[in-house]
C-alpha positions in Angstrom: -45.0 -6.7 53.9 -41.1 -7.5 53.0 -39.0 -4.3 51.8 -36.1 -4.1 50.4 -33.0 -1.9 52.7 -30.2 0.0 50.9 -28.0 -2.4 52.9 -29.1 -5.5 51.4 -31.4 -6.2 54.5 -35.1 -6.9 54.4 -37.6 -5.1 56.7 -40.9 -4.8 57.3 -43.1 -2.3 56.2 -42.1 0.1 52.8 -44.2 1.3 50.1 -45.4 -1.1 47.2 -42.2 -0.3 45.1 -40.2 -1.4 48.1 -42.1 -4.8 48.4 -41.6 -5.1 44.6 -38.5 -4.6 44.5 -37.7 -6.6 47.9 -39.5 -9.7 45.8 -37.9 -9.2 42.7 -34.3 -8.8 44.0 -35.1 -12.0 46.0 -36.5 -14.0 43.2 -33.2 -12.9 41.1 -30.6 -13.3 43.9 -32.6 -17.0 44.2 -31.8 -17.9 40.5 -27.8 -16.7 41.0 -27.7 -19.1 43.8 -29.0 -22.1 41.6 -26.6 -20.4 38.9 -23.5 -20.7 41.3 -24.5 -24.3 42.4 -25.0 -25.4 38.4 -21.3 -24.1 37.9 -19.9 -26.1 40.8 -21.4 -29.2 39.0 -20.3 -28.5 35.8 -16.7 -27.8 37.3 -16.7 -31.2 39.4 -17.8 -33.2 36.3 -14.9 -31.5 34.3 -12.8 -32.2 37.1 -14.2 -35.8 37.4 -14.0 -36.2 33.6 -10.3 -35.6 33.3 -9.8 -37.8 37.0 -11.4 -40.8 35.1 -9.2 -40.3 31.6 -5.8 -40.4 33.3 -7.4 -43.6 35.2 -8.8 -44.7 31.9 -12.0 -45.1 32.8 -14.9 -43.3 30.2 -17.1 -40.8 32.0 -20.0 -41.4 30.3 -22.5 -38.5 28.8 -19.5 -35.8 30.8 -20.2 -33.5 27.7 -23.9 -33.6 27.8 -24.1 -32.8 31.9 -21.9 -29.9 31.0 -23.9 -28.7 28.4 -27.1 -28.9 30.2 -25.2 -27.8 33.1 -23.6 -24.7 31.2 -27.3 -23.4 29.8 -28.9 -23.6 33.3 -25.6 -21.3 34.7 -26.1 -19.0 31.7 -29.8 -18.7 31.7 -29.8 -18.3 35.4 -27.2 -15.7 36.0 -28.8 -13.1 33.4 -31.7 -11.7 35.9 -29.1 -11.1 38.2 -26.6 -9.5 35.7 -29.4 -7.0 34.6 -30.3 -6.3 38.4 -27.1 -5.3 38.9 -26.5 -3.5 35.1 -23.8 -5.7 34.7 -24.5 -6.1 31.2 -22.6 -3.8 28.5 -24.4 -0.2 27.8 -23.0 2.5 25.9 -22.8 5.3 28.4 -20.9 7.5 25.4 -23.5 7.7 23.6 -26.6 8.4 26.5 -24.8 10.3 28.5 -24.7 13.2 26.6 -28.3 13.6 26.1 -30.9 15.3 28.7 -31.8 13.3 31.6 -35.4 13.3 30.0 -33.8 12.2 26.6 -31.9 9.1 29.0 -34.4 7.8 30.3 -37.0 7.4 27.2 -33.8 5.9 26.0 -33.3 3.1 28.6 -37.3 2.3 28.8 -36.9 1.8 24.8 -34.1 -0.6 25.8 -35.6 -1.8 28.8 -39.0 -2.9 26.6 -36.6 -4.4 23.7 -35.0 -6.1 26.2 -38.3 -7.3 27.8 -39.6 -8.1 24.4 -36.5 -10.2 23.5 -36.2 -12.3 26.9 -40.1 -12.6 26.7 -40.1 -14.6 23.2 -37.1 -16.6 24.3 -38.7 -17.9 27.3 -41.9 -19.0 25.3 -40.3 -20.6 22.6 -38.5 -22.2 25.3 -41.9 -23.2 27.1 -43.4 -24.1 23.6 -40.0 -26.3 23.1 -40.0 -27.7 26.5 -44.0 -28.7 25.3 -42.9 -30.0 22.9 -40.2 -32.4 24.2 -43.0 -33.9 27.0 -45.0 -34.4 23.8 -42.7 -36.8 22.2 -41.2 -38.0 25.3 -37.6 -36.7 23.7 -34.6 -37.9 26.4 -30.8 -37.6 26.3 -29.9 -41.1 26.4 -26.1 -39.9 26.6 -26.4 -39.6 30.4 -26.2 -43.1 31.1 -29.8 -43.1 32.4 -32.6 -41.3 30.4 -32.8 -37.4 31.1 -35.9 -35.4 29.7 -34.9 -32.4 28.1 -38.3 -30.9 28.9 -37.0 -29.9 32.3 -33.9 -28.2 31.0 -36.5 -25.6 28.3 -38.5 -25.2 30.8 -36.0 -24.1 33.9 -34.4 -21.6 31.0 -37.7 -20.5 30.3 -38.3 -19.5 33.7 -35.0 -17.6 33.8 -36.0 -15.9 31.0 -39.3 -14.8 32.3 -37.3 -13.4 35.2 -35.2 -11.2 33.4 -39.2 -9.3 32.1 -39.8 -8.9 35.6 -36.4 -7.7 36.0 -37.2 -5.3 33.0 -40.3 -4.4 34.2 -39.3 -3.4 37.6 -36.7 -1.3 36.1 -38.9 0.9 34.1 -41.4 1.1 36.4 -39.0 2.6 39.0 -37.7 5.1 36.0 -41.3 6.2 35.5 -41.5 6.5 39.5 -38.4 8.8 39.3 -36.7 5.8 41.5 -33.7 4.5 40.7 -32.9 0.8 42.4 -29.6 0.8 42.6 
């Protein structure tokens, strides 16, 4: 079994929670790497579009490609942000309470976050299905680009956020921290 070491190393052995921690972390890391690649792609499109405009050449679909890439970057970066707890959290409010109340507060917030992202992901899966059934494509990109790929990719990212939230809740209930 794979498990996650505190030094960001993977090793064989460990309990089931360490294995789950390693898997959830690796999935989040994979999504972060994909987001980084799409961010680079977005920057290349922007630079290419500016250079083409200087040479009076039209880059057809630059805005649309940038929009699609932006959706992927944002949705694929969110799981790792939640893993590292890089989101905004009101420490001033909940740190004044005892540890038990803090844990309940965190669990309730994780449940709300997980439910919200589950519903967003479910809606995006349905939207992708509608795009597929209706054969919805983007024609502004020089060739017909199916839109359901992007909807389903963003839906998968939302569901990975749900997995991160579930792991956080289980870790808190077991008295472990995932830092």
